[in-house]
N, C-alpha and C positions, 0 to 999 in steps of 0.2 A: 402454681409454682412461679417464682419470680424469674424473669428472663434477664440475663446479663447483656446489656447493649453497649457496644463499643463505639462511642461517638467522640467528637473532638470539639473543644472550645465552645464558641457560642452555639454551634449546631446542637450540642448536647442539651444545653439549657433551653433552647427554643423547642426542640422536640419534646422534652419533658413537660414544659409549660403547656404547649398546645394539646398534647396527649391528655394532660390532666383536665383541661377545660372541655375539650371536644371529644376525647376518646380516639382521635386520629392524629398520628404524627405527620405533620405536613411540611416540616423543614427538610431541606435537602441534606443528604448524608454525604460523607466523603466520596468523591468521585462524581457527584451529581453535576459538577460544573464542567465535566467533559462534554463537548458538543454532541457526542453520539450517545450519551448515557440514557437519555429518555427514548431515543428513536430505536435503539438496538433491541431486537427481540429478547425475551426472557425465557428461562428454562426452569421447568418444574420437574425434578427427578423424584419419582416415588418408588420405593422398594417394598415389595410384598414378600417377606421372608418365607422361603420354602414353597413358593408357588410354582409348582412344576409346569413346564410349558404346555402340557396337554390339559391342565385344569381349565384353560381358557375355553375349551369346548364343552364344559359341563354347564348345565342349565343355570347354575348359580352365578355364572360370570357374565351376565347379559350386558352390563354397563361396559365392561372391558372389551367385549366383542364389538359393541357399538363404537367405541373409541378406535379399535383396530380397523373397522370398516371405513372410517373416514381418514385413516392414516396408513400406518405400516405395521405389519406383524412379522416377526422372524419365526421361521420354523422352530427354532429354539435358540436360546442364548447359552453358550458353552462357558462354564466356569473355569477358573484357574484351579490348580491342584494345591492343597486339598480342597475339595468342593464343600467347604464349610463357611460359616456365616461371616466371621470377622475378616479372614483373608479375602473373600470375594467382594464384600462391601467396599473394602479399601482398594481393591483392584479396579472396581467400577469407577471410582472417583479419581484414581491416579493413572490408570492405564498401564500399571506395572504388575508383574507377576509377584507371587508371594516371596520368592527368593530375592527379588529386587527391593520390595518395600519393607520386608522384615516382619510382617504380620503373618507368620508361617503356620499358625493354627489358632484355635480358640483358647488354647493353653500353651504358653511359651515360657521357656527358661532362658534368661540372659545372664551371662556371668557377672555383669556389672549391675543390672537393673533388678535382678531377682525374677519373680514369677508374675506372669500376666495371665489373668483368667477373665472369663465372661462376667464374673460377679465382682471383680476388684475394680471399683470405679476410680480409686486413687491411681492405680497403675494405668488405667486407660487415659487419665488426664496428664500423664507424663509424656511430654512431647518426644523424648528420645526413643520411644518405642516405634514411632511412626516415621518411616522413610518416605521419600518421594514428595510430591506436591499435589494435594487434592484440589479439585476444581474450585472449592470455595477460597482457597489460598490464592490460586491463580487469579481469580476474579478480584479479590481484595487488593492484591499487589498491583493490579492494573486499573484500580480506581472504580471498581464496580462492587457494590455491596452484596453480601450473601446471607442466607438464613438457613438454619437446620433444625429439624425435629428428630432427635434421637439417632442421627446417623453415626455409625461407629467412626471414631476419630475426631468428631467435631468438638469434643470437650477438651482437646489438647491444643495448645498454642503451637501449632506446627509452623516452623520457620518464624516463630514469634507471632503468628497470626491465627485468630479464630474468626468464624463467621461474625458479622456485625450482630446478628441475632442468634443466640444459642442457649441451651439449657442443659442441666444435668439429666441423664437418662431417667425416665419415669416409665417403668415397665407397664403399669396399669393406667397410663394416661388414657382417658376416654376418647373414642374416635371423634366424637363431635367437637371436643376441645382441639384436637389436632387439625381437623378440617377448618375450624374457625380461625386458628392461627394462620394457616396457609392463605385463606381468603382475605384475612385482614392485612397481611403483608402485601398481597397482590393489589389490594384496594388503595394502598398508599399513593399519593400523587406521583405523577410521572417524574422519574429521576430520583425520588426519595426512597423507593422501596428496593427490595433485593432483586438483583438480576438473575440470581440462581438460588433456588430453594431445593434442599434435599430433605426428604421425609421418609420415615421408616414405620412399617406396620408388621408386628411379629406374629399375628394370630394363626396364620395358616401353618407356619412351621411348628408351633406348639402342638396343634391338633395332629399334624402328621406324625410327629414323634410319639405322641401318646397313644394314638389309635390306628395309625397306618394311613397310607395315601388314599385308600378307597373307602374309608369309613364315613358314615353319616356325619360324624363330628367334624371331619375335615371339610366336607361339603358345606356345613354351616359356617365354618370359618371363611371359606371362599366367598360365601354370600355376604358376610360381614364386611370384608375388605372391599368387595365389589360395590357395595352400597356407598362406602366412603369415597371411593374413586368417582362414582357417579355423582355424589354431592359436590365434590371438588370441580368436576368438569361442568356441572350445571352452574355452580357459582362463578366460574370463569366466564361463562356465557352471559350471566346476568350482569357482570361487571363490564361487559363489552370488550373483553380481552381475548376472545378466541383467536383473533388474527394477530395477537401480540405474543402469547405464551405458547411455547413448544412444550408439550407434556410428554414425558418419557416414563413409562411404567416398566419396571424390571423386577426380577428376583435374583437372589444370589446363587441358587442351586435348586435342584429338584428334590425328589424323595423316593427311596426304595423301601419296600416292605421288608421287615425283619421278623424273626421268629425265635422263640426259645429253643427250637430244634436246630438252629443254625448258629452255633456259638463256638468260638475258638477260645478255649480256656488256657490262658497264657502260662499259668504256673503248672500246667501239666508238663511243660518243657523247660521252664526256667525258674530259678529261685528269685522271686520278686524282691527279696531283701538285698539282692546283689546289684540292683539297678534302680534308677528312677524312671517311672513311666510318666513322662511330662503330659502327654495327651494319649487317650486310650483308644477310641474306636471311631470309625473303621480304619483310621491310620494311627498306629501306635508309634508315638515318638519316644524312643527308648534311649536313655542316657546311661551308658555303662560307667563304672568306675575307671579312673585313668589306667590305660594299658589293658583294659579288659574287653575291649570292643570285639576282638576276633573270637574270643570264647563265647560271648553272647550271640554273635552272628551264627556260629556253628551250632549252638544249642537250639536255634530256631529255624535255621535255613533247611527247607525240605521236610520239616517235621509234620506239617499239616498241609493237605492238598489244597486248602482254601486260603492259605496265607502265603503271601509273597514277601520275602525279607530282603532288604537291600542295605549294603554299607553306604554311608554318606559318600557321594561322588559317583555312585553306581545306580542311582535312581534313574528310571528311564528319562532320556533327554527331553522328550516331548512334554514332560510334566514341569520342566524348569524348576527343579527342587533339589539343587545340589550345592549352591554356592554360598548361601547365607550362613554366618556363624551360629545362628539360632536353630538351624536344622540339626537334629540330634545325630549321633554317629550311626545309630541303627534306626531304620524306618521300616515298619512292617505294615502291609496293606492287605486288608481282608477283601475277598471276592464280593461281588455285588450281593447284597442281602444277608451277608454274614456279619457277626458282631464279635469283637475282641473283648474279653472280660476276664476277671479273676474268679477263682472258686468262691471267694466271699461274696462277690457281686451276684453270681449265679444263685447262691443260697438265699440272698435277699429277694431275688425274683421269685423263687419258689414260695417264700413266705407270703408274698402278696399275689400269688397265682398269676404272675405276668406270663403271657403266652405270645404276644405279637405287638408290633408297633411299626415304626419307620425310622430311617436315618439317612444320612448323606455324608459325603466326605470321600466317596469312592472315585475311581477314574472319571475325570470330567467329561470324557468323550462318550461315556455310557448314556444311552437315551434317557434312562431314568434320572440322571443327574442334570438333564437339560432344564434351563430356567426360562423365565418369561421375558419377552421384549415386545412392547407395544409402544408406538409413538404417533402423535398427531399434532399438527400445528402449522403455522404459516410457512415454515421452511421444510416441512416433511411431505414426502410423496403421499399420494392418495390412493387408497384401495389396493395396496401392494403387499404381496407376500414375498419375503426375501429369504434367502438360504440361511442356514445356521451361521451365526456370527459369534465371535469370541468377545467376552466382556471387556477385555483391555481396549477395545476400539471405541468404547462409549466415551471415554475421557476426550480424545481428540474430536469426536463428534460434538460434544457439548462445547468445547472451546471454539469450534467453528461456528456453532449456532450463536454463541455469545460474542463473536468477533474478538476473541482473545488470542494472544500468542501462547500456544501450549508449552508446558514444560517438557523435559525429556520423558518419553513414553515408549513402551513396547507396542502400543497400539498404532493404528494407521487410519487416517481419514479415508484413504482410497479403499479400504476394506469395508467401509459402510456408506459409500457414496450412493448406493442403491436406496438407502433410507431417505435421501434428500429429494426434495421436489425439483 
């Protein structure tokens, strides 16, 4: 797949020519003329979607444990609410909660922009969906180049800026291709390569959803991403960059086991034709017709012992999920391990004999929703286990490591100083 590279003037022509001849881009990119551009450490942020914090102790995660042994491991990384993929990937790179940056779910309704979903790449490329300032924009605006492999939000020109290196999301991109891209960027001459690289691997999440967190298939997915992390770390060492690159490996959320025996059938209590269910489970984003919110709330509130139902503005304050216009008027949250579905969905499950799997999105403070945090590098402490930390603190940590002035954030560098050497 062709990468779109944002260069300027003679730098663009020079990079293109040398890359064509030698296979290596050796011209300096925008910001390379800054005195500290070459000397400042770099950051590689890797996300392993759905990698629960305790997967690190499974035999299949040997390379990740080795990385943690020479760096820092958090007891767990605490997601923002809802503990879903897009909200949390964007919180990690902005330091903002979902109600602040506006990516409030994996499926979102906006009165002006329409519908945002995981599969709608056109919507994802629309910059108006994405509030806040992700770390690659912070870097680019301050003269340091950035690169991204499939990170949510990197396809949009946020504040008019994309990473210098970016591409459209390719779900089935082979791991060896991703690893080679990352190492090729790191191998660029000093000052010409990206200061910050964000990379995403989806495999563990897919296996966890399909088979559950304790399935052999999930362990095989853990082994797959662990091999790729091991190859990247080994490649960094071969390039002589171990003392230059700070490697941070995270995940967006954990995973809880689900079952066909633990289902809340929403149309047992509510006529689904009277509402729009923007996002389904385990956090149902319910948009009533104008003036109908109270009736919908009363139809659901207290009707199922495993379903908590909130009016907008009354969602628990610790979840920071009340203020944004994209949050629906009714928010229904299933208890851990329970699924919200319709009768039609349950019928389809029966047709294919579905009995169990896994999901996420529940209360972020649940241990099962805990995510991964491992880091190692020249600025990272060595052999240290730190207490659980919230993922909004990763953005100020990365800004500090990159010697950048951070944008406004809900995170705090003081909350992650224990990670630093």
